[in-house]
LOVOFI-560890 format. One line per field, with one value per residue (C-alpha): chain; residue number from 1; x, y, z. Coordinates in Angstrom, 3 decimals. Layout:
BEGIN
c <- c(A / ...)
k <- c(NUM / ...)
x <- c(X / ...)
y <- c(Y / ...)
z <- c(Z / ...)
END
This chain:
BEGIN
c <- c(A / A / A / A / A / A / A / A / A / A / A / A / A / A / A / A / A / A / A / A / A / A / A / A / A / A / A / A / A / A / A / A / A / A / A / A / A / A / A / A / A / A / A / A / A / A / A / A / A / A / A / A / A / A / A / A / A / A / A / A / A / A / A / A / A / A / A / A / A / A / A / A / A / A / A / A / A / A / A / A / A / A / A / A / A / A / A / A / A / A / A / A / A / A / A / A / A / A / A / A / A / A / A / A / A / A / A / A / A / A / A / A / A / A / A / A / A / A / A / A / A / A / A / A / A / A / A / A / A / A / A / A / A / A / A / A / A / A / A / A / A / A / A / A / A / A / A / A / A / A / A / A / A / A / A / A / A / A / A / A / A / A / A / A / A / A / A / A / A / A / A / A / A / A / A / A / A / A / A / A / A / A)
k <- c(1 / 2 / 3 / 4 / 5 / 6 / 7 / 8 / 9 / 10 / 11 / 12 / 13 / 14 / 15 / 16 / 17 / 18 / 19 / 20 / 21 / 22 / 23 / 24 / 25 / 26 / 27 / 28 / 29 / 30 / 31 / 32 / 33 / 34 / 35 / 36 / 37 / 38 / 39 / 40 / 41 / 42 / 43 / 44 / 45 / 46 / 47 / 48 / 49 / 50 / 51 / 52 / 53 / 54 / 55 / 56 / 57 / 58 / 59 / 60 / 61 / 62 / 63 / 64 / 65 / 66 / 67 / 68 / 69 / 70 / 71 / 72 / 73 / 74 / 75 / 76 / 77 / 78 / 79 / 80 / 81 / 82 / 83 / 84 / 85 / 86 / 87 / 88 / 89 / 90 / 91 / 92 / 93 / 94 / 95 / 96 / 97 / 98 / 99 / 100 / 101 / 102 / 103 / 104 / 105 / 106 / 107 / 108 / 109 / 110 / 111 / 112 / 113 / 114 / 115 / 116 / 117 / 118 / 119 / 120 / 121 / 122 / 123 / 124 / 125 / 126 / 127 / 128 / 129 / 130 / 131 / 132 / 133 / 134 / 135 / 136 / 137 / 138 / 139 / 140 / 141 / 142 / 143 / 144 / 145 / 146 / 147 / 148 / 149 / 150 / 151 / 152 / 153 / 154 / 155 / 156 / 157 / 158 / 159 / 160 / 161 / 162 / 163 / 164 / 165 / 166 / 167 / 168 / 169 / 170 / 171 / 172 / 173 / 174 / 175 / 176 / 177 / 178 / 179 / 180 / 181 / 182)
x <- c(7.629 / 6.188 / 3.753 / 0.372 / 0.291 / -3.245 / -6.220 / -8.495 / -6.149 / -8.481 / -11.923 / -13.207 / -16.517 / -15.207 / -16.430 / -13.103 / -9.579 / -6.783 / -3.843 / -0.949 / 2.620 / 4.944 / 4.522 / 0.732 / -0.171 / -3.919 / -5.981 / -9.708 / -11.544 / -14.989 / -15.191 / -17.861 / -15.425 / -12.683 / -15.154 / -16.212 / -12.571 / -11.273 / -12.576 / -9.986 / -11.340 / -14.896 / -14.054 / -12.079 / -15.004 / -17.499 / -19.083 / -16.665 / -13.584 / -12.902 / -12.036 / -15.495 / -17.407 / -19.253 / -18.682 / -19.827 / -22.995 / -21.270 / -20.404 / -16.665 / -15.039 / -13.791 / -10.035 / -8.371 / -4.729 / -2.503 / 0.871 / 2.821 / 1.828 / 3.514 / 1.550 / 2.587 / 1.555 / -1.765 / -2.465 / -2.002 / -4.121 / -6.911 / -6.663 / -7.207 / -10.093 / -11.706 / -11.432 / -9.002 / -6.962 / -5.953 / -3.614 / -2.471 / 1.113 / 1.781 / 5.336 / 6.668 / 9.989 / 10.119 / 10.487 / 7.379 / 5.404 / 6.488 / 5.576 / 2.100 / 1.569 / 2.738 / 0.240 / -2.515 / -1.739 / -1.962 / -5.413 / -6.585 / -7.340 / -5.070 / -8.026 / -9.089 / -5.696 / -4.987 / -5.366 / -3.374 / -0.529 / -0.312 / 0.962 / 3.485 / 4.849 / 6.309 / 9.828 / 11.216 / 12.496 / 14.080 / 17.779 / 19.082 / 18.507 / 17.368 / 14.593 / 13.605 / 13.440 / 11.160 / 8.821 / 8.938 / 7.947 / 5.117 / 3.845 / 4.029 / 2.106 / -0.541 / -0.908 / -0.095 / 1.040 / 1.843 / 3.902 / 5.656 / 6.528 / 7.839 / 9.892 / 11.451 / 12.274 / 14.025 / 15.902 / 17.063 / 18.187 / 19.992 / 21.729 / 24.640 / 25.199 / 23.191 / 20.048 / 20.409 / 22.286 / 19.250 / 16.623 / 16.425 / 14.383 / 11.932 / 11.592 / 10.559 / 7.604 / 6.466 / 8.148 / 9.072 / 12.831 / 12.515 / 11.909 / 15.468 / 17.009 / 15.692)
y <- c(-7.331 / -10.380 / -12.291 / -13.612 / -17.365 / -17.557 / -17.644 / -16.259 / -13.591 / -10.727 / -12.356 / -15.899 / -15.164 / -13.486 / -14.234 / -13.805 / -15.179 / -12.892 / -14.992 / -12.582 / -12.479 / -15.106 / -17.240 / -17.162 / -16.047 / -16.504 / -13.794 / -14.162 / -10.829 / -9.299 / -8.071 / -5.483 / -3.690 / -3.669 / -2.396 / 0.443 / 1.422 / 1.148 / 1.864 / -0.583 / -3.406 / -2.388 / -2.767 / -5.959 / -7.553 / -6.335 / -8.494 / -7.426 / -8.983 / -12.687 / -11.997 / -10.555 / -13.696 / -14.654 / -17.785 / -20.933 / -22.672 / -25.011 / -22.006 / -21.911 / -18.522 / -16.784 / -16.487 / -13.346 / -13.753 / -10.750 / -12.264 / -9.007 / -7.578 / -7.676 / -9.957 / -8.109 / -4.729 / -6.077 / -7.755 / -4.473 / -2.557 / -5.138 / -5.084 / -1.313 / -1.563 / -4.381 / -2.406 / -4.965 / -2.450 / -5.266 / -6.617 / -3.314 / -2.643 / 0.521 / 0.758 / -0.023 / 0.586 / 3.377 / 0.825 / -1.034 / 2.221 / 3.017 / -0.480 / -0.182 / 3.214 / 1.946 / -0.943 / 1.397 / 3.750 / 0.875 / -0.096 / 3.494 / 2.992 / 5.666 / 7.495 / 4.328 / 4.024 / 7.744 / 7.989 / 4.827 / 6.099 / 9.443 / 7.671 / 5.695 / 8.862 / 10.142 / 11.037 / 11.860 / 8.335 / 8.055 / 8.799 / 7.934 / 10.007 / 6.885 / 6.331 / 9.999 / 9.758 / 6.718 / 8.509 / 11.663 / 9.621 / 7.936 / 11.317 / 12.696 / 9.757 / 10.035 / 13.785 / 14.275 / 17.905 / 18.349 / 15.158 / 15.975 / 19.443 / 18.139 / 15.369 / 17.556 / 20.194 / 17.551 / 16.405 / 19.942 / 20.556 / 17.261 / 16.626 / 18.393 / 17.812 / 16.718 / 14.614 / 13.447 / 10.210 / 9.183 / 10.491 / 7.806 / 5.334 / 8.034 / 9.373 / 5.873 / 6.222 / 9.472 / 12.145 / 14.976 / 15.352 / 19.102 / 18.428 / 17.154 / 20.147 / 22.941)
z <- c(4.253 / 5.927 / 3.813 / 4.826 / 5.367 / 6.654 / 4.353 / 7.065 / 8.400 / 7.418 / 7.637 / 7.884 / 6.186 / 3.040 / -0.451 / -2.254 / -1.958 / -3.135 / -4.345 / -3.951 / -5.175 / -6.578 / -3.438 / -3.915 / -0.404 / 0.092 / 1.750 / 2.431 / 1.996 / 1.520 / -2.071 / -1.169 / 1.162 / -1.464 / -4.070 / -1.757 / -1.166 / -4.728 / -8.218 / -9.528 / -7.361 / -8.258 / -11.948 / -11.331 / -9.499 / -12.110 / -14.801 / -17.562 / -15.964 / -15.560 / -11.923 / -11.356 / -12.093 / -8.938 / -6.923 / -8.589 / -7.482 / -5.034 / -2.871 / -3.382 / -3.060 / -6.155 / -6.421 / -7.715 / -8.782 / -8.012 / -8.959 / -9.186 / -5.808 / -2.416 / -0.079 / 3.072 / 1.679 / 0.381 / 3.730 / 5.587 / 3.059 / 3.355 / 7.159 / 7.147 / 4.669 / 6.697 / 9.968 / 11.396 / 13.357 / 15.694 / 12.998 / 11.488 / 12.619 / 14.585 / 13.287 / 9.844 / 8.173 / 5.614 / 2.811 / 4.040 / 4.136 / 0.592 / -0.634 / 0.918 / -0.695 / -4.104 / -3.940 / -2.682 / -5.565 / -8.054 / -6.761 / -6.221 / -2.536 / -1.062 / 0.489 / 2.329 / 4.042 / 4.470 / 8.241 / 8.928 / 6.781 / 8.558 / 11.653 / 9.589 / 7.949 / 11.213 / 10.123 / 13.566 / 14.182 / 10.738 / 10.564 / 7.113 / 4.012 / 2.153 / 4.717 / 4.567 / 0.763 / 1.015 / 3.433 / 1.307 / -1.753 / 0.159 / 1.395 / -2.153 / -3.642 / -0.917 / -1.318 / 2.388 / 2.113 / 5.807 / 6.048 / 2.774 / 4.056 / 7.383 / 5.802 / 3.112 / 5.737 / 7.856 / 4.752 / 3.978 / 7.544 / 7.966 / 4.641 / 3.023 / -0.662 / -3.634 / -3.441 / -7.034 / -6.200 / -4.118 / -6.507 / -9.206 / -7.163 / -6.103 / -9.668 / -10.733 / -8.335 / -9.941 / -7.850 / -10.255 / -10.643 / -10.060 / -6.372 / -6.056 / -7.834 / -5.654)
END
């Protein structure tokens, strides 16, 4: 997924800089919007975490390191949360959708991105079983029952043979193995 190079890609008047991934992409955000969308961010920005300490007196923005996260996924999540629909992609690959959902799950902000993800879960343009599995996993993690039902139905109708060779990656994301054995 493409990474953010621009510090002001989401907002120019933010109070926080997220420093994301091993390449340390910098993303300027409003902490109050992230707090409203995520209990994890609310706790992270609270007084009991080092990250939550407010900007110093000279007005510099606080920096929050997120070294293990995907910068592209976090940029899209923050764009949705900041109402920046002008920079939210209409189309994403199935692997990009899954990466966004995994990051949203980590930060407990799946509800905040729910409506954006419904559009991305459209399985009708996906042809490979691997892509269907990625969308199925994303739908499962989001609790999108309708999308999950549609995707698994398409998988059943379009694949002959066992799903188990494809299942290991999805099981790592929390999809129960029983789903692949039915």
